[in-house]
N, C-alpha and C positions, 0 to 999 in steps of 0.2 A: 563898335560891335561888342566890345567887352562890357560897355555900360548897359547896352540893351540886354545882354545875357544876364548881367547882375540883376536887372529889373525883373526879368522873367523868374529868376531864382527866388527873388524876394516875394514876388506875387504868388509863386507856387508854394512857398513856405507859409504865406499868410492863409492861402486856401486850405492847406493841410491842417494848420493849427485850428482854423475855423471849424473844419469838419470834425476834428478830434474833440474840440470843445463842445460842439453840438452833441456828439455821441456821449460825452461825459455828462452833460446836462440831462440828456434823455435817460441815461442809465441811473442818474441820481433821482430823477423824478419817478422812474419805474420802481426803483428800490424803495422809495418812500411810499409809493402806492401799494407795493407788495406787503410792506411792513404794516401799513394801515389795514389792509385786507386780512392779514394774518391775525392782528389784534381783534378785528371784528369777528373773525371765525372763532377764535379762542373764547371771546366773550359769549358768543352764542352757545358754545359747547358747555361752558360753565353754567349758563342758565338752564340748559337741558339737563345737565347732571343734577342740578338742584331740584328740578321737577322729578327726576328719577328717585331721589331720596325721599321726597314727599310721597310718591306713589308706593315706594317700598314700605314706608312706615304704615300706610293704610293697608297694604297687603299683609304685613305682620300682625296688625290689629285683627284683621279678618281671620287669619290662621289661628291666633290665640283664642278668638271668640269661638271658633268651631271646636277647638279642643275642650274648652271649658264647658260648652253646651253639651257635647256628646258625653262627657264624663257625668254631667248632671243627669242625663237621661239614662245612662247605664246604671248609675246609683239608684235611680228611681225603680228600675226593674230588678235590682239586686244582682247585677252581673258582676262576677268576681274580677273582671278586667277594669272595672271603674277605677279611675285615678292612675292608671298605668298607661304610659305612652310607649309604643314599641318603635321608637326612633330616637336617635341621639343627636342633639344639636351639635354643630361643629365646635371644636375646641376654641377657647378664647372668645366665646360669644359675649357681646356687650352685656354688662350688668343690667338687670331689670327686665330682661327678655328671657322668659322661660317657657317650657313646654309641658310642665307637670303641674296640674292644679289639684293638689291633694288637700286633705283636711277641709276647712270651712271656706276656702276661697271659692267664690262663685263666678264673678265676672271681673275681669281686669278693669281698672279705672278708665283706660282709653276706650273700652267697649261701652262702658256706662254713658259716655258722652254721646254715643250714637243711638242708644236705645233707652227706653224708660227705666230709671234706676230704682223705682220703689219696690219692685219685686223681680224675682228670677224663678218663675214657675216653669212647669214643663212646656207650656205653650211658648214662653219666651225662649226656652232652650231650642225648640224647634225652629223658631225664627232665626236665632243665631247660627244654628247648624246650616241653614240655607243661605247664610250671608257669605258671599264669595267675591272678594275684591282682588283682582289680579294686577300684577305689575305690568305696566304698558310702557316700554322703553321710549324715551323722547329722543329721537335721532334726527330731528328736522335740520339742524345746522350742519351736522356731519353728512347727512344724506344729500343735502343740496350741494355741499362742497364736493362730494364724490361725483355727483351728476354733472357738475360744471368743470371738473378737473382742477379744483382749487385746493385739494388736500395737500398738494406739494408745497403750498404756501407755508405750511408749518415747517419751519426750518430744522427743528430738532428731529432727527430721524427716529430716535428712540421714543420720543413722545408721540410722534406720528404713528409708530407701530403699536404703542400702548393704547392709543385711542381706537385704532382699527380693531385690535384684539378685544377691547371692551365691548364695542358695539356688536361684533360678531358673537361674542359670548352672551350678551344680553338678549339678542334675537333668538339664539338657540334656547336660552332659559325660558323665554316666553313660549316658544314652541313646545318645550317639554311640559310646562305647566298646563298649557291648553290641551295638548294631545293625550297626555298620560295621566297626570294627577288631577286635572280639572274635571274629569268625568265623574268622580265619586259623588260630588254634591248634586248635580242634576239627576243622576241615577237614583240617589236616595230620595230626593224630593218627588220624583215620579212614582217611586214605590209607596211613599207616604200617601200621595193622592189616590193611588189605586186602593189603598186601605181605608180611604175615607177621611184622612187627616190632611192638614195643610199647614205649612209654616205660618201662614197669615190667618189661620182659622181661630176658633174660640173654644177648643176642646178643654175639658178639665184634666187635672193631673191624673185622676182615676181612669178616665177614658183613654188617655195617651198610654198610661202604664199597661192597661189591659190589652190594648192593641199591640203594643210592643211585645208583650209576653206571648201573645197568640201567634205572632208572625216572626219566627227566627230570622227571616230574610231582612227585616228591618233592623234588628240588633246587629246583624252582620254588616249592614249598610252603615250603621252608626260607627262601627269600628273602622270601616274603610274610610269614612269621612275623616275620622280622627287621625288615622295613620297617614293619609294623604296630606292633611293639614300640618302634621309634624314634619313630613318630608319637605313640603313647600316652605315651611318656616325656616328650615335649615338652609335651603337654597336661597331664600330671600336674605337671610343673614349674611351669607357669603357674598351675594350681590351687593348688599349694603356696604360691606367693607370695601369691595372693589370700587364701588362708586365714590365713596369717601376718599379713597387713596387717589383715584384718577382726578377727581375735582381738585384735590390739593396740589397735584402736579401741574395741572393746567393753570390753576390760579397763580402758582409760583412763576410759571413761564410767562404768564400775562403781566405780572408785576415787573418782571425783568425787562420785558419789551417796553413797558411804559417808562421805566427808569432810564432807558437808553434812547428815548426819543430826542 
């Protein structure tokens, strides 16, 4: 009897150990799967943030182009506000990005790569004034992770919160640009067309200057375009800094995960 009882105990222990071992193996596999999925998610976010930085650079070029162009047109009609931007960029702005085009500066080099560089006449200024590239946040990887409930795979709670805050802020920024600041350019272009001018037309400097002097609403529109461009540029600079910082954090986390594989 004692022998059979001992056999049962042994068999029971073997079964329990086997079940525990199976659980351990399954947990190990799930942990590896979660780690791999986390790395894949972080890689996707880094890629999206890199695209954001490219879009932000294009949006900054567009804002600088509009400021330069509106100043040229205001100088053409002798407006005393030419060369003065009524908005201050954020402190600690990256070197090389400015919002005041005084003196002889006509078009930034980055803008010259987008438009014919041989001249910067009034018609070219109208073209640049109507050039409006907006920042469009790339949230594909994060959006998919939210939709599928995989955001929790990011083990670092602080990083997870920082990523969520970034995308929330980026979407709000895009809405602000679209709803409030982005209206200045299409409104000015519409007023131009009502006055018989077009950013893509072929009017001479004299025709453009005469039309602007005759219609104060166009001069006011120019100043609205320049003011909104300066505000947009400031917002884009802040977003650029936030994007660079977050990409650095996500990249560092990704490198740590890869080293611990």
